[in-house]
N, C-alpha and C positions, 0 to 999 in steps of 0.2 A: 463383336459388340458394335452396333451401329446406332446412331442417334435416331430417335423416332421423329417423324414429321410433326410439326405443331398443328397441322391440319388433320384432325382425327374425327371420327364419328363421335357424337356426344356420349354414346354409351361407353366409349373407351375411356372416358374421364371419370367414370364412377369409381369412388374409392380412392382416387388420387388426392394428395394433399393440395390445398388451395394455392400454396406458393408455387407449385409446379405448374398448375393451370395458368396462373397469372403471368409467370415468366415466359411461358410459351406464347401466350396471346400478345405479350408486350413486344415480341419480335415483329409484329405486324403494325405496331403503333407508329405515328409520325415521329421521325427522328431516329427510329431504330434501324432503318435500312442503311445501306452503304452511302447513298446520296444524302440521306438525312443526317448521318453522323458527320460527313464532310460539311454539310450545310451548317450544322451547329457549331463546329469548330471554325469554319470559314467566316460565318457572320459574326461570331465572337471576335475574331481578329479584326474585322471591319469596324466593329464598335470600339476596339482598342485604338485603331488608327484614327478614327474620328476624334476620340478623346485626346490623342497626342496632337492632332492637328489644331485643336482648340487651345490646349494647354501649353504645349511645348514651345511654340514661338514666343508666347508672352512670358513664359518663365525665363527663356534665354535672354530676352531683351531686358527684363527686370534685373536679372543678375549682372548683365553686361553694362547697362546704362542707367540703372536706377529706376525708380518708379516715375512714369510719365505723368504729366499733368492730366487731371480728369477732363474728359471730353476733348482731348487733343486729336488733331486730324489723323486719319489712317496713314496718310503719306509720310508722317513723321516716324513710322516704324523703321528701325534700322534694317540694313540688308540681310543681316544674319537671320533674323526672324522670318523675313519674307522668303528667303531661300529654303529654310527648313519647312515652312508651310507649304511651299510649292512641291517640295520633294515628297512630303507625306501625302498631299493630294494626289500626286501622280501614282504613288504606291496604292492608295485607296482605289483609284479608278482601275488600275491594272488588275488588282485582286478581284474586284467586282466583275470585271469582264471575264476573267478566268473561271470564276465560280459560276457565272451564268452559262458559259460554254459547257462546263462539266455537267451542270444540272440539266441542260437541254439534251446532252448526250445520254444521260442516264434515264430520264423520264420525260414524259410529255406533260407540259404544264396544264393545270386546270384552273377553273374559276377566273378566267381572263377578264370578264367584265368587272369583277371586284378589283383586280389589279389596275385596270384602267381608272377606276374610281379613286384608288389610292394615289395615282400619278396625276389625276386631273387638276387638283388645286395648284400643284407645283407648275404644271404646264401653263395654266392660265395666268399665273403671276409672271412667268417668263414671257408669255405672249404679250402681256401688257407692257413689259419692258421693250420688246421689239417694236411695238406700235409707237412707243415714246422715243425710239431711236437708240436704245441701248444695244450693245453687242455683248451677249453673255459669254463669259470665259469658260474654260474647262471645268472650273469648280461647280458650275451650274449643273453639270451632268452627274455629280457625285451622289447626291441623294436618290435621283431616279435610278442610277445604275445599281446602287445598293438595294433599292426596293425590288428591282427585277431579279437580282441574284437571290434575295431572300425568298421570293415567290417561287422560283423554279426549283430551289433546293428544299424548301419547306423544313427549316431547322426545328429542332425540338423546343418546347417552351422554356426549357432550362437555360436557353441562351440569354433570356432576359435578365437573369441573375448577374450577368457580366456587368450590366449597367450599375447595379447595386454595389458590386465590388469596386468598380472604378470610382463611384461616388465616395466610398469609404477611403480609397487611396487619396482622392482629392482633399477630403477633409483632414486626414492625418498629415498629408504633405503640407497643407496650408498652416496647420497648427505648428508643425515643425519649423517651417520657414519663419513664422512669427516669433518662435522662441530663439532662433539663431540670428535672424535679421529683421527685427521689428520695423526698421526704417523702410523695408521693402514690402512687408506683408500686412502692414497696418495703415489704415486711413485715419489721419488726424487733422486737427485744425479746422479750417473753414470747409474743407471738402467733406468732413464727417457731419457737418450740420448740427442739428439739435441732438443727434445720437452720439456725440463725442464722449459721453460719460462712460463708455465701455472700457474694459481693462486695457489701458495703453492705446486705445483707439479701436476702430472697427476692423475686423479680420477680412482681408481681401484675397489673401494668397497671391498667386501670380496675376490675378485678374485686375482690370482697371478700377473696379468699384466693388464694395461689399455686397451690393445688390446682385451683381453678376454671380458671385460665389454662392450667395444664398439661393438664387434661382437654380443653379446647377445641383446644389444639395437637395433642394425640395423635390426636384424632378427625379433625382436618383433614389430618394428615400423609399418609394414603394417597392423597388426592385430588390431591396435588402431582404424583404420577406420571402423572396424566392431562393435565398441561400439555404441549402439543405442542412448544413451542420449548425446546430444551435450555438456553440461557442463562437464560430465565425460570424453568425448573424448578430449575436449580442455585441461583439466588438465593433462590427461595422455600424450598427445602429447607434451605439454610444458615441463613436467618433463623429458621425454625421450630425447628431443632435447637439453635441458640444460646439462644433464648429458653426453650426447654424445659429445657435444662441449668440455666439461671439460676433457674427456678422452684423447684428442689429437690423437685419432686413425683415421688417415687420410683415410684409406681404408673404414672403417665403415662410416665415415662422407660423403665420396663420394657416397657410396651406399644409405645413407639416402637422400642425395640431389637428386639422380636420382629417388628414390621412390616418393619424394614430387613433382618433376616435372611430373612424370607419373600420380600421382593423379590429378595434375592440368589439365593435358591433358584429363583425363577421366572425369573431372568435366566440361570440355569445356569452362571454363571461360576465358582462355588465348589464345584460338585458333582463328586465323583469321576467319571471318565470312564465307569466301568462302570454307573453309575446313569442315564446319559443315552442309553442305547440307544434309538433311535427304531424303531418297528415294534410289532408286536403283543406282543412279549415284553418291552418296556421296562418297568422297575419304576416309574420316576417320570415318564418322558416317553413318550408314545404316538406314534401316527402323526402325521406332519406337525407335529411339535413340540407337540402338545396335552399339557398337564400332566395327569398322572393325579390322581385324587381323593386318593390317598395323599399326594402332594406338597403339595397345598394344604389338605388336611383336618387334618393333625396339629397345626399351630399353633392353628387355631380350636378343635379339640376339647380341646387342653390348657388353653386359656384358659377355656372353658366348664366344664371339669372343676373347675378351681380355684374358679370362681364358685359352683358348686353345693356342692362339698365343704367349702370353708372355713367358712361359717357353721354348717353342720350338724355338723361335727366339733369346732369350737372350744368349749372349756369355760372357759378362763381369761378373765375379763373384761378383763384388761390386754393380751391378745394383739392384735397388729396395731394398735398405737397406740390402745388403748382401744376398738377396734371390736368386740371380743368382748362388751363390755358393751352396746353398741348392738344387736348381733344378738340377744343373749339377751332383752333387754327387748322388742324388736319381735316376735320369734317367739312370746313368751308372749302378747302382745296379739293377734297374728294368730290364735291358737287360739280366740279368742272368736268370730271370723267366718271360719272357714277357707275357705269356698267363695267368698264375694264380697269379703272384705276390708273396709276401712274408708273407702275413697274417697281422692281425691287431696289433699283438704284436711285430712287427719287430723293431720299434724304441726303445723299452725297452730291447730287448734281444740281439740285434746285437752289439758285442764288437767293439769299435773303431768308431762307427757311429757318436757319438757326436763330436769327433775330426774332422771328415770329414765335418760335417755340420757347424761347428763353434759354437756349443752350444748343450745343451741337449734339443732337440725338440721332440715333440710327433706327429708331423704332417708335411706335405710337403709344407706348406705355399702356396699352390695352389691346387685347387680341382682336376684338371687333374693329376698332378704329384702325389698327395696323393693316388688317386684311382688306378693309375698304380702301385704304389709301394706296396700297401697292397692287391690289388685284380687283377691286371693285365688287359690285354685287354678284357677279358671276363666280368669283372665287369664294365669297362668303357662302353662297348657296351650295357649291360643291363641297366645301369644308364641312358644312352642316350635315350633308348627306354622308360624308366620310365618318364623321363622329357617330352618326346613327348606326352605320355598319359596324364600327368598332365597338360601340356600346352593346349591340346585339351579340357580337362575338364574345365580348367579355362576360356577359351574363351566362352565355352557353358554357363557356369554360369554367366559370365558377360553379355552375350547377353540375357539370360533368365531373369536375374534380371532387365535389362533395359526394355525389352519388357513387363514384368509383371507389372512393375511400371507405364509404359506409358499407358498400357491398363487399369489400374485402375484409371487413371487420376491423378496419383501422380506427375509425371514429364513428360516433353516433350523432354528431352535430354538424355544423357548418365546417368549411375548410379550415384546417389548422393554419397558424401563422406561417409555418415553414413550407406551405404548399404553394407551388407556382400558380395554383388556381385563383388565389386572391390577388395576384400581382396586377393583372390587367385592370380590374376594377379600381384598385388603389391608385394606379397611374392616372386613370381618368379623373379621379378626385383631385389629385395634385395638379394636373393640367388645368382643370377648370378653375381652381382657386388661385394659381399663380397668374392666370391670364386676366384676372380682374384689373391689376395695376401694372402688369409687365407684358412685354411682347417680344423681347430680344430672342426668346426661344423659338420664335416662328420664322427665323431667317431661312432663306432657301439655299444657303450654303451649308457647309458642314457645321457651322455654328448653331444650326437648328436641328442637329441630329437627335437631340434628346426629345424632340417632339415628333418629327416625321418618321424616324426609324421605328420607335416603339409602336406608333399607330399602324405601320405596315406589318410589323411582326405579329401584333395582336390580331389584325384582320386575317392574317394567314395561318395563325396557330391552330393546331388540333388539340384535342383533349389531353391534359397532362397525365403522365404516368402516375398511378397511385403508388404510395410507398409500399415496399415489400414487407409484409409482416413476418416473413420467414415461415418455415414449415412448423406444423403443430408439434408440441413437445411429445417426445416418445415415438415419433415417426421418422422414417428416413425419406429424404427428398431425393429420389433417384429419377433421372431423366433419360436413362439409357437402358436398353434391354440386352 
């Protein structure tokens, strides 16, 4: 008895169950080879290490020394947190190098121009820092190293669900910390501002502000829909939404609402029947249940439109909770170096900037303003091209996922909520809507991994594996002779 090769003449497949054909073909899919399986696990570990790097030091310091004052200097972080962060960063870099070496040994990388485009915005920001006299440390190599490792290994799209699982752990852990130590996990008093009416205060978890936790949860939310087991997906979704509501972070809550509405549209349960016509004339849904660009493009375009228009049209310094003041101050300083910007360390090294901004901030509270400040027009142009590449890839993945599942008889409409096919589109929706009034997620250190790594993984991803419907009833699924 020897296993038959999956590469057979088409005539040899006649009369075979659909499940047998699909499982054999899936062996040739991205992520199903040895390098792909190692890539999926390895990149998943990199995502976990990035999460530990961002969360671990802050949790240790909060438990050891109590909650620090909001906007306190980075230099005030105790040695324990710094040592833990450095150790995790070193482990992250070491694993990324090992994975890259393994990937290069197993296969020859392709689509290198696209990889260069993924790395280009990070490179130009660090170049701006070098021009301004900054000396980047090892942490500056973390995101590029992870991007290269992901590119040469080509992990399966299921790796994105790791981010959703980590978001659920973050939400549940923050709620648990608030229940056990509310003095450490809740923001109260003057720091909570006008939103202090929340239950006991605003949920922050181990992070310095509730907006930080809200941003992490909003960017993690789309990846929950990539979790394959419905009970796990429901528990993760509930924990994230409860924690997000408790943060009082209105920007992140709005982004989550738009993500959920977009998911509902992609699931086509709430759309009028006339908009669901499948075929060449369908307005929102095309052949085989593939979503049209109009369906998945409007939420992303609306969020990006707000991101661009808000800082350019706002003249009142008090608008958007004093963000107007931050935008005016940073745009005036960007004009000093419009092409290259001031580098990633500008907020820490520039004397008097805190007074001009009205606080010790480390980002521009708007993605456009932040990128202009740290990287100039060159970085903004490259990031826009990168978004275009990722957008095109996301629409291809959504269409391929819908077509594959419809062809397998799994569905007759757009991608299901538990399919990895919808995740890239939902992530772009979340990214566009949180970038309107926040920008800490665009950091070029591991603090920005929830932006840069998903963009890289989506740009690299291949079509998702359709769910296996199993063999037809009454037939035996035998794959050996």
